[in-house]
C-alpha positions in Angstrom: -5.0 22.3 -18.1 -8.2 22.8 -20.2 -11.0 20.4 -19.5 -11.2 19.2 -23.1 -7.5 18.5 -23.1 -7.9 16.3 -20.0 -10.7 14.5 -21.7 -8.7 14.1 -24.9 -5.8 12.6 -22.9 -8.1 10.2 -21.2 -9.8 9.3 -24.4 -6.5 8.5 -26.2 -5.7 6.1 -23.4 -9.0 4.4 -23.7 -8.6 4.0 -27.4 -5.3 2.2 -26.8 -7.0 0.0 -24.2 -9.8 -0.7 -26.6 -7.3 -2.0 -29.1 -6.4 -4.8 -26.7 -9.8 -6.4 -27.3 -11.3 -5.6 -23.9 -14.6 -4.5 -25.7 -16.8 -6.1 -28.3 -15.7 -3.5 -30.8 -12.2 -3.8 -32.3 -10.2 -0.9 -33.7 -7.8 -1.9 -36.4 -4.7 0.4 -36.2 -2.4 -1.8 -38.3 0.9 -3.1 -37.3 3.0 -1.5 -34.5 4.9 1.5 -35.7 8.6 1.2 -36.6 10.5 2.7 -33.6 13.4 4.4 -35.4 14.4 7.2 -33.1 14.0 8.5 -29.6 10.8 10.4 -30.4 9.2 7.3 -31.8 10.1 5.4 -28.6 8.8 8.2 -26.4 5.5 8.3 -28.4 5.0 4.6 -28.1 5.8 4.6 -24.4 3.4 7.5 -23.9 0.6 5.5 -25.5 1.5 2.4 -23.4 1.4 4.4 -20.2 -2.1 5.7 -21.1 -3.3 2.2 -21.8 -1.9 0.7 -18.6 -3.3 3.5 -16.5 -6.7 3.5 -18.0 -6.9 -0.3 -18.0 -7.0 -0.6 -14.2 -10.7 -1.2 -13.8 -13.0 1.8 -13.8 -12.5 2.6 -17.5 -13.9 -0.8 -18.5 -17.3 0.8 -17.9 -16.8 3.4 -20.6 -18.5 3.3 -24.0 -15.4 3.1 -26.1 -17.2 3.8 -29.4 -18.1 7.2 -27.9 -14.5 7.6 -26.7 -13.2 7.1 -30.3 -15.8 9.5 -31.7 -14.8 12.1 -29.2 -11.2 11.8 -30.1 -11.9 12.3 -33.8 -14.4 15.1 -33.1 -11.8 17.0 -31.0 -8.9 16.4 -33.4 -11.0 17.8 -36.2 -11.7 21.0 -34.2 -15.4 20.6 -34.1 -17.6 22.2 -31.5 -18.0 20.1 -28.4 -21.5 18.9 -27.5 -20.6 19.5 -23.8 -19.4 22.7 -22.0 -16.2 22.7 -20.1 -18.2 22.9 -16.9 -20.2 19.8 -17.9 -16.9 17.9 -18.7 -15.5 18.9 -15.4 -18.6 17.6 -13.7 -18.1 14.3 -15.6 -14.5 14.2 -14.4 -15.6 14.7 -10.8 -18.1 11.8 -11.2 -15.2 9.7 -12.5 -13.1 10.5 -9.4 -16.1 9.5 -7.3 -16.3 6.1 -9.0 -12.5 5.6 -8.6 -12.7 6.4 -4.9 -15.6 4.1 -4.4 -13.7 1.3 -6.2 -10.6 1.9 -4.1 -12.7 1.8 -0.9 -14.3 -1.5 -1.9 -10.9 -3.0 -2.7 -9.5 -1.8 0.7 -12.5 -3.3 2.4 -12.0 -6.6 0.7 -8.3 -6.6 1.6 -9.0 -5.8 5.3 -11.6 -8.6 5.6 -9.1 -11.1 4.1 -6.1 -10.1 6.2 -8.3 -9.8 9.4 -9.3 -13.4 9.0 -5.8 -14.6 8.3 -4.1 -12.8 11.2 -6.9 -13.8 13.6 -6.5 -17.5 12.6 -2.7 -17.2 13.0 -2.9 -15.6 16.4 -5.5 -18.1 17.7 -3.4 -21.0 16.5 -0.3 -19.4 18.1 -2.0 -19.1 21.5 -3.3 -22.6 21.2 0.0 -24.3 20.4 2.5 -22.1 22.3 1.9 -21.9 26.0 4.5 -19.1 26.4 2.5 -16.7 24.3 0.5 -14.1 26.1 -2.1 -11.7 24.8 -1.9 -8.0 25.5 -5.2 -6.1 26.1 -4.4 -3.8 23.1 -4.7 -6.8 20.8 -1.2 -8.1 20.0 0.5 -11.2 21.3 4.0 -11.6 22.8 6.4 -14.1 24.4 9.3 -13.5 26.7 12.4 -15.1 25.3 14.6 -13.7 28.0 13.5 -11.6 31.0 15.8 -8.8 32.0 16.5 -7.6 35.5 16.9 -3.9 35.0 14.3 -1.1 35.2 11.2 -1.2 33.0 11.0 1.1 29.9 8.4 3.9 30.0 6.8 6.1 27.4 9.2 8.8 26.3 12.1 6.8 27.7 15.3 7.0 25.6 16.5 3.4 24.9 19.1 1.4 23.1 17.9 -1.8 21.4 18.2 -4.2 18.5 15.5 -6.0 16.5 14.7 -8.3 13.7 11.3 -8.5 11.9 9.5 -10.7 9.5 6.1 -10.9 7.8 3.6 -12.7 10.1 1.6 -14.5 7.5 4.5 -15.8 5.3 7.4 -15.9 7.8 9.5 -14.0 5.2 12.3 -12.0 6.9 11.9 -8.3 6.4 14.5 -6.2 8.3 16.9 -6.3 11.2 19.5 -4.2 12.9 21.8 -7.1 13.9 24.8 -7.0 11.6 23.3 -4.2 9.5 23.8 -1.1 11.7 24.7 0.0 15.2 22.2 -0.7 17.9 19.4 1.7 17.7 19.0 4.6 20.1 15.4 5.9 20.1 12.7 7.4 22.3 9.7 5.2 23.0 6.8 6.6 21.0 8.8 9.2 19.0 7.8 8.2 16.3 6.9 4.5 16.6 3.9 2.4 15.6 1.4 1.6 18.3 2.3 -2.0 18.9 5.9 -1.2 19.6 5.0 1.7 21.9 3.0 -0.7 24.1 5.6 -3.6 23.7 8.6 -1.6 24.9 6.7 -0.6 28.1 6.4 -4.3 29.0 10.2 -4.8 28.8 12.9 -4.6 31.5 16.4 -3.6 30.6 18.2 -6.7 29.3 15.0 -8.4 28.0 14.4 -10.2 24.7 10.8 -10.3 23.6 9.0 -11.6 20.5 5.9 -9.6 19.5 3.1 -10.5 17.1 1.5 -7.4 15.7 -1.7 -7.3 13.6 -1.5 -4.7 10.9 -3.7 -2.3 12.9 -0.9 -2.1 15.5 1.9 -2.1 13.0 1.9 0.1 9.8 -1.8 0.2 9.4 -3.9 0.3 6.2 -1.6 2.6 4.4 1.7 0.9 5.1 5.0 2.9 5.1 7.6 3.2 2.4 8.2 -0.2 0.9 5.8 -1.8 3.4 2.3 -2.3 1.9 -0.8 -1.7 3.9 -2.5 -4.5 5.8 0.8 -6.2 6.7 1.0 -7.9 10.1 4.5 -8.3 11.5 6.5 -10.3 14.0 9.2 -8.3 15.8 11.9 -9.8 18.0 13.3 -7.0 20.2 16.3 -7.0 22.5 16.3 -4.0 24.9 19.9 -3.4 25.9 19.8 -0.3 28.0 17.7 2.6 29.3 19.5 5.9 28.7 19.4 9.3 30.2 17.9 12.1 28.2 
């Protein structure tokens, strides 16, 4: 895509966002169009998507009067005051600003969740004498101790589990009643907390684990699981299996 086409697309989105009154300058574009056919609906949706995308934060710093001027200038086919290389440099700077903003948001999220899960685990250890702390940084309690051999890394196992969000107590997922007992190899693949947790368990054990997000799905999350989500897992280890 040509650089000026990229800029035009972004500018169109900023114009839509400006019409929402986010700036001191207002742009009167009249009443909403009559959406009489599929093309009208698609056109309106396209504009809304532009506005929603560009209204997410970083674009609030743009000078929208200049944006509108650039739109008109480009649509009239006038010569651009910037070269394509200069516009690409501007786009790279925009990406830098976006990345910096995302990093700041992630830092704020991590600080907040770190404090919450630390408070949760400290309160848990204080009020529940059965809770133990693992050197790796998670907590656990033995609900039923098994009498079989202990699971090892790369061990093929059969187990069931249920999980919930640590900070809200909201149930998340379980194998009980949803599917057959799970047959899996410890660590292949498996998030760090469970890898360590299974190696504490004897065959026939039932444990409850309290995993901070760093030992669960991390900062990025997984699938429908958002990043920075600490979990509670209740795991029943039925059997160690031969490879």
